[in-house]
C-alpha positions in Angstrom: 46.0 -2.6 5.7 42.2 -3.0 5.8 40.5 -6.3 6.0 39.7 -6.1 2.3 43.4 -5.5 1.3 44.6 -8.5 3.4 42.4 -11.1 1.6 44.5 -14.0 0.4 42.5 -14.0 -2.9 43.9 -10.5 -3.7 47.4 -12.1 -4.1 46.3 -14.7 -6.7 48.0 -14.4 -10.1 44.9 -13.1 -11.9 43.8 -10.7 -9.2 44.0 -7.0 -9.8 43.2 -4.0 -7.6 40.2 -3.2 -9.9 38.8 -6.7 -9.4 39.2 -6.5 -5.6 37.2 -3.3 -5.5 34.2 -5.1 -6.9 33.6 -7.0 -3.7 34.4 -4.3 -1.1 31.3 -4.4 1.1 31.5 -0.7 2.0 31.1 0.2 -1.7 27.5 -1.1 -1.8 25.5 1.6 -0.1 21.8 1.0 -0.7 18.8 3.0 0.3 19.3 2.6 4.1 21.0 5.7 5.4 19.6 8.1 2.8 16.9 10.7 3.4 14.0 9.1 1.4 12.2 12.4 1.0 15.2 14.5 -0.2 16.3 11.7 -2.6 12.8 11.4 -4.2 12.2 14.1 -6.8 9.0 12.5 -7.8 7.4 12.6 -4.4 8.6 16.2 -3.8 7.1 17.2 -7.1 3.9 15.4 -6.2 3.5 17.3 -3.0 4.0 20.6 -4.9 1.4 19.4 -7.4 -1.2 19.0 -4.8 -0.4 21.6 -2.1 -0.3 25.3 -2.3 3.1 26.9 -1.8 2.3 28.1 1.7 1.0 24.7 2.7 4.0 22.9 1.3 6.2 25.3 3.3 4.5 24.1 6.5 4.8 20.4 6.0 7.9 19.9 3.9 10.4 20.5 6.8 8.5 17.7 8.7 8.6 15.4 5.6 12.3 16.0 5.3 12.7 15.0 9.0 10.5 12.0 8.4 12.5 11.0 5.3 15.6 10.8 7.4 13.9 8.8 10.1 12.4 6.3 7.7 15.6 5.9 5.7 17.7 5.6 8.8 16.6 4.2 12.2 13.1 2.9 11.1 14.6 0.9 8.1 17.3 -0.5 10.4 14.8 -1.5 13.1 12.6 -3.1 10.4 15.5 -5.4 9.4 16.0 -6.3 13.1 12.3 -7.1 13.6 12.2 -9.2 10.5 15.0 -11.4 12.0 13.4 -11.4 15.5 9.6 -11.3 15.0 6.8 -11.1 17.6 6.2 -14.2 19.7 3.2 -15.5 21.6 3.1 -16.3 25.3 0.0 -18.4 25.4 -0.1 -19.3 29.1 1.1 -17.8 32.4 3.0 -19.8 35.0 -0.2 -21.1 36.4 -1.5 -22.4 33.1 -4.0 -19.6 32.5 -4.5 -18.6 28.9 -3.2 -15.0 28.7 -2.6 -14.9 24.9 0.0 -12.2 25.3 1.9 -11.2 22.1 5.4 -10.0 22.9 6.7 -7.5 20.5 10.5 -7.1 20.0 12.0 -3.9 21.3 13.0 -3.0 17.7 9.3 -2.8 16.8 8.2 -0.8 19.9 11.1 1.7 19.5 10.3 2.1 15.8 6.6 2.5 16.5 7.2 5.2 19.1 9.5 7.1 16.8 7.1 7.0 13.9 4.1 8.1 16.0 6.0 11.0 17.5 7.1 12.2 14.1 3.6 12.0 12.7 2.2 13.7 15.7 4.5 16.6 15.1 3.5 16.7 11.5 -0.2 16.9 12.3 0.4 19.5 15.0 2.3 21.8 12.5 -0.5 21.4 10.0 -3.1 22.1 12.6 -1.3 25.2 13.8 -1.3 26.5 10.2 -5.0 25.8 9.9 -4.6 23.2 7.1 -5.4 19.6 6.6 -2.6 17.1 7.3 -4.1 14.3 5.3 -2.0 14.4 2.2 1.2 15.0 4.1 0.3 12.0 6.3 -0.3 10.0 3.2 3.2 10.9 2.0 4.6 10.1 5.4 3.1 6.7 5.3 4.5 6.2 1.9 8.0 6.8 3.3 7.3 4.5 6.2 6.1 1.7 4.0 9.3 1.8 2.0 11.0 0.7 5.3 8.3 -1.7 6.6 4.8 -2.3 5.3 4.3 -4.5 8.4 4.6 -1.5 10.6 2.3 0.4 8.1 -0.2 -2.4 8.5 0.0 -2.3 12.3 -0.5 1.4 12.5 -3.2 1.6 9.8 -5.2 -1.6 10.3 -8.8 -0.7 11.2 -8.1 2.5 13.2 -10.3 4.8 11.3 -12.9 2.0 10.8 -13.1 1.4 14.6 -13.5 5.1 15.4 -16.1 5.8 12.8 -18.3 2.7 13.6 -17.9 3.3 17.4 -18.9 6.9 17.1 -22.0 6.0 15.1 -23.3 2.9 16.9 -21.5 2.0 20.2 -23.3 2.4 23.6 -22.5 5.7 25.2 -20.1 4.5 27.9 -18.2 2.3 25.4 -18.0 5.2 22.9 -16.6 7.5 25.5 -14.0 5.0 26.6 -12.9 3.9 23.2 -12.8 7.4 21.5 -10.9 8.7 24.6 -8.2 6.1 24.1 -7.8 7.2 20.5 -7.8 10.8 21.3 -5.0 10.3 23.9 -3.0 8.3 21.3 -2.9 5.3 23.7 -4.5 3.1 21.1 -2.6 4.2 18.0 -1.8 1.1 16.1 -3.8 -1.0 18.5 -6.7 -2.0 16.3 -7.6 -4.6 13.7 -10.5 -5.9 11.6 -11.2 -9.6 12.0 -13.0 -11.0 9.0 -11.3 -14.1 7.6 -12.5 -17.6 8.7 -11.6 -21.1 7.8 -14.7 -21.2 5.5 -12.9 -18.9 3.1 -11.1 -15.6 3.2 -13.3 -13.7 0.7 -16.5 -15.7 1.1 -17.7 -13.7 4.1 -21.3 -14.8 3.8 -20.2 -18.3 4.9 -18.6 -17.2 8.2 -19.5 -19.2 11.4 -18.8 -16.8 14.3 -22.0 -16.4 16.2 -23.3 -13.5 18.4 -25.8 -14.0 21.2 -27.5 -11.1 22.9 -26.6 -10.4 26.5 -28.3 -7.3 27.8 -27.0 -4.2 25.9 -24.0 -6.3 24.8 -23.5 -9.5 23.0 -21.4 -12.6 23.5 -19.3 -13.8 20.6 -18.1 -17.4 20.0 -16.1 -18.4 16.9 -12.8 -18.6 15.3 -10.9 -16.2 13.0 -8.4 -17.9 10.8 -6.2 -14.9 9.9 -6.1 -11.8 12.0 -3.6 -9.1 11.3 -2.3 -7.1 14.3 -3.9 -9.5 16.8 -1.8 -7.9 19.6 -4.2 -4.9 19.5 -6.7 -3.7 22.0 -9.8 -3.1 19.8 -11.2 -5.2 17.0 -14.0 -4.9 14.5 -15.3 -8.4 14.0 -17.8 -9.8 11.6 -20.3 -12.3 13.1 -23.9 -13.5 12.6 -26.4 -12.8 15.4 -28.4 -15.9 16.4 -31.5 -16.2 14.3 -29.9 -14.3 11.4 -29.9 -15.8 7.9 -26.8 -17.9 7.0 -25.9 -15.4 4.2 -24.3 -12.1 3.6 -27.5 -10.4 4.9 -27.0 -12.0 8.3 -23.5 -10.6 8.7 -23.1 -7.8 11.3 -20.2 -5.7 12.7 -19.2 -6.0 16.3 -16.7 -4.2 18.5 -14.6 -6.5 20.7 -12.2 -5.1 23.3 -9.3 -6.9 24.9 -10.7 -6.0 28.3 -14.4 -6.2 29.4 -16.2 -3.2 30.7 -15.8 -4.5 34.3 -12.1 -4.6 33.9 -11.7 -8.4 33.6 -10.0 -10.1 30.7 -12.3 -10.7 27.7 -12.7 -14.0 26.0 -10.2 -13.3 23.3 -7.7 -16.1 22.8 -4.8 -16.2 20.4 -4.3 -19.8 19.3 -1.0 -19.2 17.5 0.9 -16.6 15.4 1.2 -17.3 11.7 4.6 -18.3 10.4 4.4 -16.0 7.4 6.5 -15.5 4.3 6.9 -11.8 5.0 5.5 -8.8 6.9 6.8 -10.5 10.0 6.7 -7.2 12.0 2.9 -7.3 12.2 1.6 -10.0 14.5 -0.8 -12.0 12.5 -2.5 -14.9 14.2 -5.5 -17.2 14.8 -8.0 -15.7 17.2 -10.7 -17.6 19.1 -13.7 -15.9 20.8 -15.1 -17.7 23.8 -18.1 -15.7 25.2 -16.3 -12.6 24.3 -18.1 -9.4 25.3 -19.0 -7.5 22.1 -21.0 -4.5 21.0 -23.2 -4.4 17.9 -22.1 -1.7 15.4 -25.3 -1.4 13.5 -28.4 0.6 12.9 -31.9 -0.3 13.9 -32.5 -4.0 13.5 -34.7 -5.4 10.7 -37.1 -8.3 11.2 -35.1 -10.8 9.1 -31.6 -9.9 10.1 -31.5 -11.4 13.6 -31.0 -8.2 15.6 -28.9 -6.4 13.0 -29.9 -4.1 10.2 -28.8 -6.4 7.3 -26.2 -3.9 6.1 -23.1 -5.1 8.1 -21.2 -6.5 5.2 -22.0 -3.6 2.9 -20.9 -1.2 5.6 -17.6 -3.1 6.0 -17.0 -3.1 2.3 -17.5 0.7 2.1 -14.8 1.1 4.7 -12.7 -1.5 3.1 -12.4 0.5 -0.1 -10.4 3.1 1.8 -8.2 0.4 3.3 -7.6 -0.9 -0.2 -6.0 2.4 -1.1 -3.7 2.0 1.8 -2.7 -1.5 0.6 -2.0 0.0 -2.9 0.3 2.5 -1.1 2.1 -0.5 0.4 2.6 -1.9 -3.1 3.8 1.4 -4.4 6.3 1.7 -1.5 7.6 -1.8 -2.3 8.1 -0.8 -5.9 9.8 2.5 -5.0 12.2 0.8 -2.5 13.0 -1.8 -5.1 13.8 0.9 -7.7 16.1 2.8 -5.4 18.0 -0.3 -4.3 18.3 -1.3 -8.0 19.7 2.2 -9.0 22.1 2.2 -6.1 23.4 -1.3 -6.9 23.6 -0.7 -10.7 25.7 2.5 -10.1 28.1 0.6 -7.8 28.4 -2.8 -9.3 31.0 -3.2 -12.1 31.1 -6.0 -14.7 32.1 -6.5 -18.3 34.3 -3.4 -18.3 32.1 -0.8 -16.6 29.2 0.0 -14.2 26.1 -2.0 -14.7 24.1 1.1 -15.1 25.9 1.9 -18.3 24.8 -1.3 -20.0 21.9 -0.8 -22.5 19.9 -3.8 -21.3 20.2 -2.6 -17.7 19.1 0.9 -18.7 16.1 -0.5 -20.5 15.0 -2.3 -17.3 15.6 0.6 -15.0 13.8 3.0 -17.3 10.8 0.7 -17.3 10.8 0.5 -13.5 11.0 4.3 -13.2 8.0 4.8 -15.6 6.0 2.1 -13.8 6.7 3.6 -10.4 5.7 7.1 -11.4 2.5 5.8 -13.1 1.7 3.9 -9.9 2.3 7.0 -7.8 0.0 9.0 -9.9 -2.8 6.4 -9.5 -2.4 6.0 -5.8 -2.3 9.7 -5.0 -5.2 10.5 -7.3 -7.2 7.8 -5.4 -7.1 10.0 -2.3 -9.5 12.4 -3.9 -7.1 15.3 -3.2 -7.3 18.4 -5.4 -4.4 19.5 -7.5 -3.6 22.8 -9.2 -5.2 21.8 -12.5 -8.2 19.9 -11.4 -9.8 21.6 -8.4 -12.7 19.1 -8.2 -11.1 16.4 -6.2 -13.3 13.3 -6.0 -12.9 9.8 -4.8 -13.6 7.3 -7.6 -15.7 4.3 -6.7 -13.9 1.8 -9.0 -10.6 3.6 -9.3 -9.4 2.2 -6.0 -9.9 -1.5 -6.9 -8.4 -0.8 -10.3 -5.4 0.9 -8.7 -4.9 -1.8 -6.1 -5.0 -4.5 -8.8 -2.3 -2.7 -10.9 0.0 -1.3 -8.2 0.1 -4.3 -5.8 1.2 -6.5 -8.7 3.9 -3.9 -9.6 5.2 -4.2 -6.0 5.9 -7.9 -6.7 7.4 -7.5 -10.1 9.6 -4.6 -9.1 10.9 -6.5 -6.1 11.6 -9.5 -8.4 13.4 -7.2 -10.9 15.5 -5.8 -8.0 16.6 -9.3 -7.0 17.6 -10.1 -10.6 19.5 -6.8 -10.9 21.4 -7.8 -7.7 22.1 -11.2 -9.1 22.9 -13.9 -6.5 23.3 -11.3 -3.9 19.7 -10.3 -4.2 18.6 -13.8 -3.2 20.5 -13.6 0.1 18.7 -12.3 3.2 21.6 -10.1 4.3 21.1 -8.0 1.2 18.1 -5.6 1.2 15.8 -6.9 -1.6 14.9 -10.4 -0.5 12.6 -9.1 2.2 11.0 -6.7 -0.3 9.8 -9.6 -2.4 8.6 -11.6 0.7 6.7 -8.5 1.9 5.3 -7.5 -1.4 3.5 -10.7 -2.1 0.9 -10.1 0.7 -0.4 -6.9 -0.9 -2.3 -8.8 -3.6 -4.0 -10.8 -0.8 -4.8 -8.1 1.8 -8.3 -6.6 1.3 -9.0 -8.7 -1.7 -6.9 -10.4 -4.5 -7.2 -9.6 -8.1 -10.4 -11.7 -8.7 -12.3 -10.0 -5.8 -11.2 -6.6 -7.0 -12.5 -7.4 -10.5 -15.9 -8.5 -9.0 -16.0 -5.1 -7.2 -15.4 -3.3 -10.5 -18.3 -5.2 -11.9 -20.6 -4.2 -9.0 -19.5 -0.6 -9.4 -20.4 -0.7 -13.1 -23.7 -2.5 -12.8 -25.0 -0.9 -9.6 -24.0 2.7 -9.8 -22.4 3.1 -13.3 -19.2 4.1 -11.5 -17.3 3.8 -14.8 -18.8 7.0 -16.0 -17.3 9.0 -13.2 -13.9 7.4 -13.8 -14.1 8.1 -17.5 -15.0 11.7 -16.7 -11.9 12.0 -14.6 -9.8 10.7 -17.4 -11.3 13.1 -19.9 -10.8 16.0 -17.5 -7.1 15.0 -17.2 -6.5 15.0 -20.9 -8.5 18.2 -21.5 -5.8 20.2 -19.8 -2.9 18.4 -21.3 -2.3 20.2 -24.6 -2.5 18.7 -28.0 0.7 16.6 -28.3 0.8 13.1 -29.8 0.8 11.4 -26.4 -2.3 13.2 -25.2 -4.1 12.4 -28.4 -3.2 8.8 -28.1 -4.4 8.6 -24.5 -7.6 10.5 -25.4 -8.3 8.0 -28.1 -7.8 5.1 -25.7 -10.3 6.7 -23.3 -12.9 6.4 -26.0 -11.8 2.9 -26.8 -12.2 2.0 -23.1 -15.7 3.5 -23.0 -16.6 1.3 -26.0 -15.0 -1.7 -24.4 -17.1 -1.3 -21.3 -20.2 -1.0 -23.4 -19.3 -4.1 -25.3 -18.5 -6.0 -22.1 -21.9 -5.2 -20.7 -23.5 -7.0 -23.5 -21.6 -10.3 -23.0 -23.0 -13.5 -21.5 -22.7 -13.4 -17.7 -20.0 -16.0 -17.4 -17.9 -14.7 -20.3 -18.2 -11.2 -19.0 -16.8 -12.3 -15.6 -13.9 -14.0 -17.3 -13.2 -10.8 -19.2 -13.2 -8.6 -16.0 -9.4 -8.9 -15.5 -8.3 -7.6 -18.9 -11.0 -4.9 -18.6 -9.7 -3.8 -15.2 -6.1 -3.8 -16.6 -7.3 -1.7 -19.6 -8.8 0.8 -17.1 -5.6 1.0 -15.1 -3.4 1.5 -18.1 -5.6 4.3 -19.5 -6.2 5.9 -16.1 -2.4 6.1 -15.5 -1.8 7.5 -18.9 -4.3 10.3 -18.5 -2.9 11.3 -15.1 0.7 11.3 -16.4 -0.3 13.6 -19.3 -2.1 15.9 -16.8 1.0 16.1 -14.6 3.2 16.6 -17.6 1.2 19.7 -18.6 1.5 21.1 -15.1 5.2 20.5 -15.0 5.7 22.1 -18.4 3.8 25.1 -17.3 5.2 25.6 -13.8 8.8 24.3 -14.2 9.5 24.5 -17.9 10.4 20.8 -17.8 9.6 18.1 -20.3 10.7 15.2 -18.2 7.2 14.1 -17.1 6.1 14.3 -20.7 8.8 11.8 -21.4 7.5 9.5 -18.7 3.9 9.9 -20.1 5.1 9.1 -23.6 7.0 6.0 -22.5 4.1 4.7 -20.6 1.7 5.3 -23.5 4.0 3.6 -26.0 4.4 0.6 -23.8 0.8 0.1 -22.6 -1.5 2.0 -25.0 0.1 2.2 -28.5 -0.9 -0.3 -31.2 1.9 -2.8 -31.7 3.8 -2.4 -34.9 4.3 -5.5 -37.0 7.9 -5.8 -35.8 7.0 -4.7 -32.3 9.2 -1.7 -32.7 12.4 -3.7 -32.9 13.2 -2.0 -36.2 13.1 1.5 -34.7 16.4 3.2 -35.1 16.0 5.3 -31.9 15.1 4.6 -28.3 14.2 7.7 -26.3 14.4 5.9 -23.0 18.1 5.2 -23.7 18.8 8.6 -25.2 17.3 10.4 -22.2 18.1 7.8 -19.6 20.1 10.2 -17.3 17.2 12.6 -17.3 14.8 9.8 -16.3 17.1 8.8 -13.4 17.7 12.3 -12.2 14.0 12.9 -11.9 13.5 9.6 -10.0 16.4 9.5 -7.6 19.0 12.1 -6.5 22.0 11.8 -4.3 21.6 13.6 -1.0 22.9 17.1 -0.9 
């Protein structure tokens, strides 16, 4: 007999074989162990939507391999790292401050496997003379479903460091640093150090000071929260001596773990943060004590203390790309929560049948499916990649903060829903969804919380009229989407949004700021609706399927339609319930 058949409780008077099956642990297979690319029809369709058939044929075998890696070993390593996170060795045996962050073997093995797989993906794309950027984006989406902490460690500041170093660093430093990246030695070994005790988002109030020392600078100061502080290269915000104590005085500096002469630099890790989640990325407090640094700036201006006065603006431009990466984290959290919820609802039985057959459960799962697909449309459109229906791919200035605001919040609510669907089991750390909620919460903080994103939307509207480009993108999307009722509804809401922005611009300054959040939400709702109708038209034309039209319609009815007096409660049909199986089949499939 198995251990389950020998339980004493099975012999109680009211026990039955059917009841005993409900708590057989091996019945509850979740997402781990699945191929996360093969079981994701939405992602596969998205890749076909953006890539030409010959391009898809090149990268899809690699994405299938990566899907197995992320759903298997990487997901398992992530759980192990969460239980045994990085630790700090502050001093050596002689009492010298060495500030060594010791990463667990589960993290280093996972990192090596991920980098190897992505290196192969890039090489295959390069051999086919095609860009690997979209396939890499999809690869990171799969990675983030396993561990956004690993995603953070591999993605934090790498592109930023390389671009700033290439533009501004001294020749010998540039050659050294770019060589390390070219060889792959510094993959995942970078970070951007912005946050200080004076306030995370109030960067003009920072205290870290830079003093000129020949062709280099010496940094002294304290960063309150530094992600990936185990790295080798950091972009640090500081104020040169003599600069104004304002945002104009902020400049970008490169700080390396080791000085040019080979000695240890003045970078000290005071402690690692005891965080709620994302424990796999080593976040800590970093102190600079005469740390050798290199100014990453153009020609100095007279009133900026040796910098060009554009340091903070330059950082914010680069931050917008990082925000899309954080939105991808939120999307991945939501996707993993959805898959775990579908798996559990299929397997758990209560009240005479599987949970997934219960109308209330189907309602919740249907909403999660629609929300995840809407979020995926937003995030992938934010890359500026071209698709088959809209060849003019363009990065949207305010689309990224709008997307991050909407999608990162979804990551939290979807994880919370997944816990509720699992019931008491979901609240237990040995089940897979508790960590999802812990990890998801940070996405609304990294690279700016909702209020900061709203202020960025305001800057985009007021300084560059960026809303006009976003509205044009929405109008383009519905222009190719046919003349069905959903498209007409979305098209009408685009014009309503345009009118809302015009009305908002006439408000008193304080009142306008208070209204930024509902305005940004309105933008996100309409933007997602437009993209879903565009995708629905493509799917109808290329695959003869109406499923994405269903998703677009359900999104529009929930977020864009006028509320009926009885809120639709009197409707005698519910398309989400009637076509629930079709929704699920297009969101998650069992592995072949």
